[in-house]
KOLMARBA-522880 format. One line per 10 residues: number of its first residue (from 1); their letters; for each residue x, y, z of N, C-alpha, C. Coordinates in steps of 0.2 Angstrom, whole numbers, plus 5000, padded with zeros to 4 digits. Each point is the difference from the previous one (the first is absolute). Last residue first. Layout:
N
NUM> A> X:Y:Z:X:Y:Z:X:Y:Z  ...;
This chain:
245
245> SAKEARISEI> 4948:5338:5538:4995:5008:5002:4996:4994:5007  5018:4990:4992:5003:5006:4999:4992:5007:5001  5001:4977:4995:5005:4998:5006:4999:5010:5003  4992:4997:4977:4995:4996:5006:5003:4999:5006  5011:5007:4982:4997:5007:4999:4996:4997:5006  5016:4982:4995:5003:5005:5003:4996:5005:5002  4988:4985:4984:5002:4997:5008:5004:5004:5005  4997:5007:4977:4994:4999:5003:5000:4997:5007  5021:4998:4984:4996:5010:5003:4995:4999:5007  5003:4980:4990:5006:4999:5005:5001:5009:5003;
235> LAKFQEYTTN> 4986:4992:4979:4997:4998:5006:5005:5000:5008  5003:5008:4977:4996:5003:5003:4997:4998:5010  5018:4989:4983:5004:5007:5006:4994:5006:5002  4996:4978:4990:5003:4998:5005:5005:5006:5002  4987:5003:4980:4993:5000:5004:5006:4997:5008  5016:5002:4981:4995:5005:5004:4995:5001:5004  5010:4984:4992:5006:5004:5004:4996:5004:4999  4984:4980:4996:5007:5004:4998:5005:5003:5003  4984:4976:5003:4998:5010:5003:5007:4999:4995  4990:4978:5002:5004:5006:4994:4999:5007:4996;
225> PPVSTTGVVF> 4994:4981:5021:5003:5001:4999:5005:5003:4990  4984:5008:5023:4998:4997:4993:5009:4999:4999  4992:5005:5024:5006:5005:4995:4995:4993:4993  4994:5006:5029:5005:4993:4994:4998:5006:4994  5006:5012:5023:4994:4999:4997:5002:4995:4993  5007:5007:5021:4998:4993:5002:4995:5002:4992  5023:5010:4995:4999:5002:5008:4995:4994:5004  5005:4994:4979:5001:5006:5000:4996:4999:5006  5004:4977:4988:4997:5006:5004:5002:5004:5002  5002:4983:4981:5003:5003:5002:4996:5001:5007;
215> APTGNAGIKQ> 5005:4980:4980:4994:5001:5005:5003:5006:5003  5007:4988:4975:5002:5002:5006:4994:5002:5005  4998:4981:4995:5003:5005:5001:4999:5003:4993  4982:4985:5014:5005:4998:4998:5006:5009:5000  4982:4996:5017:4999:4991:4995:5009:4999:4996  4989:5016:5021:5006:5000:4995:5001:4996:4998  4986:5002:5019:4996:5000:4994:5006:5000:4993  5004:5003:5026:4999:5008:4997:4996:4996:4993  5009:4980:5014:4997:5007:5005:4994:5006:4995  5017:4986:4986:4992:4996:5001:4996:5005:5006;
205> ALTRTNLIEQ> 5023:5006:4997:4997:5000:4994:4991:4998:5001  5014:4997:5019:5001:5004:4999:4996:5005:4995  5011:4976:5000:4994:4999:5006:4994:5012:4998  5020:4995:4989:4995:4999:4996:4995:4997:5004  5021:5012:5010:4997:5002:4994:4993:4998:4997  5010:4986:5015:4999:5005:5004:4996:5005:4994  5013:4984:4994:4995:4997:5003:4999:5007:5002  5020:5004:4992:4995:4998:4994:4991:4999:5003  5018:5004:5016:4997:5006:4997:4995:4997:4995  5008:4979:5009:4997:5006:5005:4996:5006:4998;
195> GIEPSKMDEK> 5019:4991:4988:4995:4995:4997:4994:5001:5006  5022:5008:5005:4997:5004:4995:4993:5000:4996  5010:4990:5022:5000:5006:5000:4995:5004:4992  5012:4979:5002:4994:4999:5003:4997:5008:4999  5019:4995:4984:4998:5002:5005:4994:4997:5002  5014:4997:4979:5002:4998:5003:4992:5000:5006  5013:5019:4988:4993:4997:4996:4994:4994:5004  5023:5005:5012:4993:5008:4999:4995:4995:4999  5020:4992:4992:4999:4996:5004:4995:5004:5005  5006:5009:4979:4998:4992:5003:4999:4998:5005;
185> FRDLDLDLEE> 5013:5020:5001:4992:5000:4996:4997:4992:4996  5023:5002:5013:4991:5001:5003:4997:5002:4999  5016:4993:4985:4999:4995:5004:4994:5004:5005  5008:5015:4986:4994:4995:4997:4999:4998:5003  5006:5024:5005:5003:4995:5003:4997:4991:4998  4995:5023:4984:4998:4997:5005:5006:4994:5003  5001:5021:4982:5005:4996:5003:4997:4998:5006  4989:5002:4980:4999:5006:5006:5005:5001:5007  5001:4983:4980:4999:5007:4998:4998:5006:5005  5000:4979:5008:5006:4999:4997:5002:5005:4999;
175> ALDFLRAQSL> 4977:4994:5001:5003:5002:5006:5007:5001:5000  4989:4992:4980:4999:5009:5002:5001:5003:5007  5003:4975:4991:5005:5006:4996:4999:5012:5002  4988:4979:5008:5005:4999:5004:5004:5004:4996  4980:4997:4994:4998:5002:5004:5008:5003:5006  4998:4988:4979:5001:5008:5000:4996:5002:5006  5003:4976:4998:5006:5004:4997:4999:5007:5001  4981:4991:5006:5005:4999:5005:5007:5000:4997  4981:5009:4985:5003:4992:5003:5003:4999:5004  4984:5018:4990:5001:4998:5007:5001:4994:4999;
165> DSANDMLAFH> 4996:5018:4979:5006:4994:5001:4998:5001:5008  4986:5016:4988:5002:4993:4996:5004:4995:5005  4996:5021:5009:4999:4995:5001:4999:4996:4996  5013:5024:5002:4996:4996:4996:4998:4992:5003  4998:5022:5009:5003:5002:4997:5000:4994:4993  4994:4996:5022:4995:5002:4997:5001:5003:4991  5019:4993:5014:4995:4995:5000:4995:5001:4994  5016:5016:5013:5001:4998:4994:4995:4992:4997  4993:5017:5018:5000:4999:4995:5004:4999:4994  5000:4988:5020:4994:5003:4999:5000:5002:4992;
155> YENYKGQKMA> 5021:5002:5011:4998:4991:4998:4995:4999:4997  5004:5022:5008:5004:4999:4996:4999:4991:4996  4992:5008:5022:4994:5004:4993:5005:4995:4993  5010:4992:5020:4994:4999:4997:4996:5002:4997  5021:4998:5014:4999:5003:4995:4994:4996:4997  5009:4997:5020:5001:5009:5001:4996:4998:4991  5003:4978:5012:5008:5005:4999:4997:5007:4998  4985:4988:5005:5001:4998:5003:5007:5003:4998  4986:5001:4984:4999:5004:5006:5004:4999:5006  5001:4984:4982:5003:5006:5002:4998:5005:5003;
145> ALAARAAIMS> 4989:4982:5001:5004:4997:5000:5007:5004:4999  4979:5004:4992:4999:5002:5008:5008:4998:5003  4997:4997:4977:4996:5007:5001:5001:5000:5008  5000:4975:4993:5009:5007:4997:4997:5007:5003  4983:4985:5003:5003:5000:5006:5007:5001:4995  4983:5003:4985:4999:5006:5007:5005:4997:5006  5002:4989:4980:5002:5006:5001:4999:5005:5007  4991:4976:4995:5006:5002:5001:5004:5008:5000  4977:4992:4996:5002:5002:5010:5009:4999:5001  4991:5005:4977:5000:5003:5003:4998:4999:5011;
135> EPSLIPFEKM> 5002:4988:4982:5008:4999:4998:4999:5007:5006  4984:4981:4995:5006:4998:5008:5006:5005:4999  4975:5011:4995:5006:4997:4994:5002:4998:5006  4983:5016:5004:5000:4997:4994:5002:4993:4995  5000:5014:5024:4995:4995:4999:4998:4999:4992  5014:5015:5019:5002:4996:4996:4994:4995:4999  5006:5025:5010:4995:4995:5003:4998:4994:4992  5015:5018:5018:4998:4997:4996:5000:4996:5001  4999:5026:5004:4995:4992:5001:5003:4996:4996  5010:5028:5009:4997:4993:4993:5001:4992:5002;
125> VVKLNPDDEV> 4997:5029:5006:4998:4993:5002:5001:4995:4997  5005:5027:5000:4995:4994:4997:5004:4995:5003  4998:5025:5006:5003:4995:5003:4996:4995:4995  5004:5029:4996:4995:4995:5000:5007:4995:5001  5005:5024:5000:4998:4996:5005:4995:4993:5001  5012:5011:4979:5005:4998:5008:4999:5000:5006  4990:5001:4975:4999:5000:5006:5006:4998:5006  5004:4998:4976:4996:5003:5001:4997:5003:5003  5011:4981:4996:5005:5005:5001:4997:5005:5000  4985:4982:5003:5005:4999:5007:5009:5008:4999;
115> LQEVISAAKH> 4981:4993:4980:4997:5003:5007:5006:5002:5006  5005:4988:4982:5001:5006:4996:4998:5006:5007  5000:4975:5000:5005:5003:5003:5000:5010:4997  4979:4985:4999:5006:5002:5004:5005:5003:5003  4994:4996:4979:4996:5006:5002:5001:4999:5009  5012:4982:4986:5002:5008:4998:4995:5008:5004  4993:4975:5003:5007:5002:5005:5002:5006:4996  4979:4992:4992:4998:5003:5005:5006:5001:5001  5002:4987:4985:4999:5007:4996:4999:5006:5005  5004:4977:5003:5006:5000:4999:4997:5007:4998;
105> CYPCRYDFFE> 4985:4990:5010:5002:5000:5005:5007:5003:4997  4984:4988:4985:5001:5009:5003:5003:5004:5005  5004:4975:4993:5000:5005:4996:5000:5010:4998  5008:4978:5018:4994:5003:4998:5000:5008:4993  5014:4983:5015:5001:4999:4993:4994:5000:4997  5008:5007:5022:5005:5003:4995:4997:4997:4990  4983:5008:5024:5003:4990:4997:5006:5005:4991  4988:5010:5025:5002:5002:4993:5000:4994:4998  4988:5020:5015:4999:4994:5002:5002:4996:4991  5003:5026:5017:5000:4993:4992:5001:4997:5002;
95> VLVVDGDPNG> 4993:5025:5012:5002:4991:5002:4999:4998:4994  5008:5025:5010:4996:4998:4994:5003:4992:5001  4995:5022:5014:5003:4995:5003:4997:4997:4994  5006:5026:5008:4997:4995:4997:5000:4994:4998  5012:5014:5014:4995:5003:5002:4993:4998:4998  5028:4988:5002:4996:5006:4996:4992:5001:5005  5021:4989:5005:4997:5005:5008:4995:5002:4992  5017:4985:4992:4997:4998:5004:4992:5004:5009  5008:5003:4969:5000:5004:5007:4999:4994:5005  5006:4991:4977:5001:5006:5000:4999:5000:5010;
85> IYPSTPSNHL> 4993:4976:4992:5005:5006:4999:4995:5006:5000  5002:4975:5012:4997:5005:4998:5005:5006:4997  4994:4971:5010:5009:5007:4998:4993:5006:4998  4994:4981:5018:4997:5001:4995:5006:5005:4998  5000:4993:5022:5001:4994:4996:5000:5001:4991  4990:5014:5021:5009:4999:4998:5002:4997:4998  4973:5009:4996:5005:4998:5001:5006:4999:5000  4983:5016:4997:5005:5002:5005:5004:4992:5002  4981:5004:4985:5004:5009:5000:5006:4998:5005  4985:4982:4997:4998:5003:4995:5005:5005:4999;
75> EEVNSVIAHQ> 4993:4992:5021:5007:4994:4996:5000:5005:4992  4987:5011:5013:5004:5001:5003:5007:4995:4996  4975:5002:4996:5005:5006:4997:5007:5000:5001  4978:4985:5002:5006:4997:4999:5008:5006:5000  4974:5006:5004:5002:4994:5004:5006:4999:4999  4994:5010:4983:4999:5003:5004:5004:4998:5008  4995:4988:4978:5007:5005:5001:4999:5004:5007  4980:4989:4995:5006:4995:5002:5007:5003:5001  4980:5013:4993:5000:4996:5010:5005:4998:5001  4996:5005:4977:5002:5001:5004:5003:5001:5008;
65> KQEEERQAQL> 4986:4985:4986:5010:4998:4997:5002:5006:5005  4977:4997:4997:5003:4996:5009:5010:5002:4999  4984:5013:4985:5000:5000:5009:5007:4997:5003  4998:4993:4977:5002:5004:5002:4999:5005:5008  4986:4981:4994:5006:4996:4998:5006:5007:5004  4977:5007:4995:5003:4995:5009:5006:4999:4999  4992:5010:4979:5001:5006:5008:5002:4993:5006  4994:4988:4983:5007:5003:4995:5003:5006:5007  4979:4988:4998:5007:4997:5002:5005:5004:5002  4981:5010:4991:4998:4999:5007:5009:4995:5005;
55> EQYRTLSDII> 4997:5002:4975:5001:5007:5004:5002:5002:5006  4987:4979:4990:5008:5003:5000:5006:5006:5002  4974:4996:4999:5004:4997:5004:5007:5001:5001  4991:5011:4982:4997:5003:5007:5002:4996:5005  5001:4992:4977:5003:5007:5001:4998:5001:5008  4987:4984:4997:5006:4996:5000:5007:5008:5002  4975:5007:4994:5002:4993:5010:5007:4998:4997  4996:5008:4979:4998:5006:5006:5000:4999:5007  4997:4984:4983:5006:5004:5001:5003:5005:5004  4977:4990:4997:5005:4995:5004:5006:5004:5001;
45> VEPNKLLYEK> 4985:5010:4989:5000:5000:5009:5004:4996:5002  4999:5003:4975:5002:5006:5005:5001:4999:5008  4986:4986:4986:5006:4995:5001:5002:5006:5004  4975:5000:4993:5007:5002:5001:5006:4998:5006  4984:4987:4987:4998:5008:4997:5003:5004:5003  5003:4979:5011:5001:4997:4995:4999:5007:4994  4993:5003:5023:5011:5000:4999:4998:4999:4994  4980:4996:5002:5002:5008:5002:5007:5002:5001  4990:4978:5001:4998:5002:4994:5003:5008:4998  5002:4987:5021:5003:4997:4992:4999:5003:4994;
35> VAEEFAKTQE> 4987:5006:5020:5007:5001:4999:5006:5000:4996  4976:4991:5002:5001:5005:4997:5007:5005:5002  4998:4976:5007:4999:5003:4990:4999:5008:4999  5000:4991:5024:5007:5001:4996:5000:4998:4994  4978:5004:5011:5005:5006:4999:5009:4998:4998  4982:4985:4998:4999:5006:4995:5005:5005:5001  5003:4980:5016:5000:4998:4989:5001:5008:4999  4990:5001:5021:5009:4999:5002:5003:5002:4992  4975:4995:5000:5002:5006:5003:5006:5002:4998  4994:4975:5002:4998:5007:4997:5001:5005:4995;
25> ETKLPFLAST> 5004:4988:5022:5004:4997:4995:5001:5004:4995  4988:5016:5020:5001:4990:4996:5004:5001:4996  5004:5019:5018:4994:4998:4994:5000:4993:4998  4996:5014:5026:5004:4995:4997:4998:4998:4991  4995:5020:5012:4998:4997:5001:5005:4995:4997  4999:5021:5015:5004:4999:4995:4997:4991:4996  4987:5013:5015:5003:5007:4995:5006:4996:4994  4990:4986:5018:4994:5002:4993:5003:5006:4999  5013:4994:5018:5001:4995:4995:4994:5001:4994  4994:5015:5019:5008:5000:4995:5001:4994:4997;
15> DKTEQAYGLT> 4984:4996:5015:4994:5008:4992:5011:5004:4998  5000:4982:5015:4994:4996:4994:5002:5005:4998  5010:5006:5018:5004:4996:4996:4996:4998:4994  4989:5011:5016:5001:5006:4997:5007:4995:4995  4983:4987:5013:4998:5001:4995:5007:5006:4996  5007:4992:5018:5001:4995:4996:4994:5000:4995  5006:5012:5018:5003:4999:4997:5000:4996:4996  4982:5007:5012:5001:5005:4997:5006:4998:4995  4994:4983:5015:4996:4998:4993:5001:5008:4996  5010:4997:5023:5004:4995:4992:4997:5002:4995;
5> GSALM> 4992:5014:5019:5007:5003:4997:5002:4993:4995  4983:4992:5013:4996:5006:4995:5007:5004:4995  5002:4983:5017:4997:4996:4994:4998:5008:4996  5006:5005:5021:5010:4999:4997:4994:4995:4992  4988:5010:5016:5002:5006:4996:5006:4997:4996;
């Protein structure tokens, strides 16, 4: 019985192999030539394939980014060491990663400021993300030092209004204009806590795929850097409507 069963299996294997015969070298070469000729005559097939591949890649990256945002939403929305503007108990949270050397961040600053003025239930978390220059790092440290004396908002928007000069002298002058304790301000700029906050922001940005500035997250939605005031408002209201439903 064993021999008969084994023989039967061998026969079945032989029959299956016959359905998928191995190609000879000549047949393989002919097939490759046929494919090459087809692609040369129909180059749009390659373009369509590449376009589809890029679309799938972008979709995967967006899905990964969305997952990372949801996984890190507590650090995005409620980090006790990150400055915020607006209502600390706001029902919608907007997060911005920015650099004082970034010209697009300057344009966005006026939008963010207007959103806060018009919406008493909005919280905006400011993530100091100095990536463009050494001056960016010094300015970020200065703004976070101003936060320690309760003047972050004023200091931040003063820098955004005129970021052409980020020299240390100008940063100190601005601190004096805002009646900050200058000696304490200078010490705070050098503090390990401020250095750690900037490092934490850099790590968080990497986690959620924020590779440039400005980078925005509204609720748990990543938002393009060129988003308009009206688009921000519409998204904020849609989040509120979804919460209410």
